[in-house]
Each structure stands twice: as C-alpha cells, then as structure tokens.
N, C-alpha and C positions, 0 to 999 in steps of 0.2 A: 885822680880819684876814680876807683874802680867801683861800680854799682853792678851787683849780681855775679855771674860766673867769672872763672878765672880763665876763659878761652884765649885771651890774647896777651896777657900779663908776661908770660915767659917767652914770647917771641922777641927777636932782635928789634923789630919795629912793629908797632901795633897797627893794624889795618887802618884805623881812622886817622893816624899820623900820616900813613902813605897817601891816604885818599885826599886829605887836606893839602898836603905838599905838592900833590900832582893836579890840584884843582878838578878832581873827578866830581861827577854828578850823583845823584841819588841811585840811579840804576847801576852805574858803574861801581859805586861804592859797595852796594849790597852783593854784587858778583864778587869782588875782591873779598869781602867778609865771608861769605859762604864757601868760596874756594879755599881760603886760608883755613876755615875750620875743618873742611874735608881732608884737607892735606894732613892736618894735625892729628884728627880723630878717625879718620878712614870712614866717615860717615856718607854713605851713598844719598842720603836724604838732603844733606847739604849741597851736594852736587846738582840734585833735581831743583833745589830752590835757587842756585845759580843759574841754572838753565832757564828756569821760569823768568827771571830778571832778564836775562839776556834776550830772550824772546820778545819781551815787551820792549826792550831798548831797540831792537831790530825793527819791530812794528813802528815805533816812534820816529825812527830816524829816516828822513826823506832821502831818496836816492835821486841824484841829479848830476849836473856837470861837475859839481865839487865833490863827487864821490871819490875819495882817495885810496879806497880798499884796493884798487888795482895796483897801486904803487907801494904797497905794503905798510902804509901809515893809516892812522885813523883820526878823524877830527876830534878835538877836545871840547868843542863847544856842546852845550847841552842840547838834546834833540827838540826840535820845534814840534808842537802839536799841530797836526793837520787836520 
C-alpha cells in the first residue's frame, strides 16, 4: 500500500524493503531513503537531508576498539546513546 507520493513505486526495490531486509536502523534508513530520492530526481536538498542524518549517526556512534571502519566494514548494530 502506498500512501502519498510515488517516489519509490517505480524502483526495482523500494527503500523500506531494502532497509528492512538489511536490518538497518532509523538513521541508516533515512540516509538510504534520501540518497535514493536524490539519485532519481536529482534534488540536492535530498542529499543535504541524507548528510544531516549521516552527521547525527556519526555523532551517536561511539569510537573504540570495535571500530571496524579501518577494515572497510561497518557495524550493523544500532548506535548507543552516550
């Protein structure tokens, strides 16, 4: 069921299906959603929204011994509030 715009109905996979299938959290999901919209419509505003969610995700993600970014992978767990 689609409520509202037709942003995603014409895509091979809808962002929320991808987000759910990969167990992504709120911030990651919004990043995927806005990047997908920007790629389809070329709207810079959507890229700025994605950047905003990414900045918050980075802020909430603790850096420590389990930081895997150096190895080219990222953790899938939800960020812990500190």
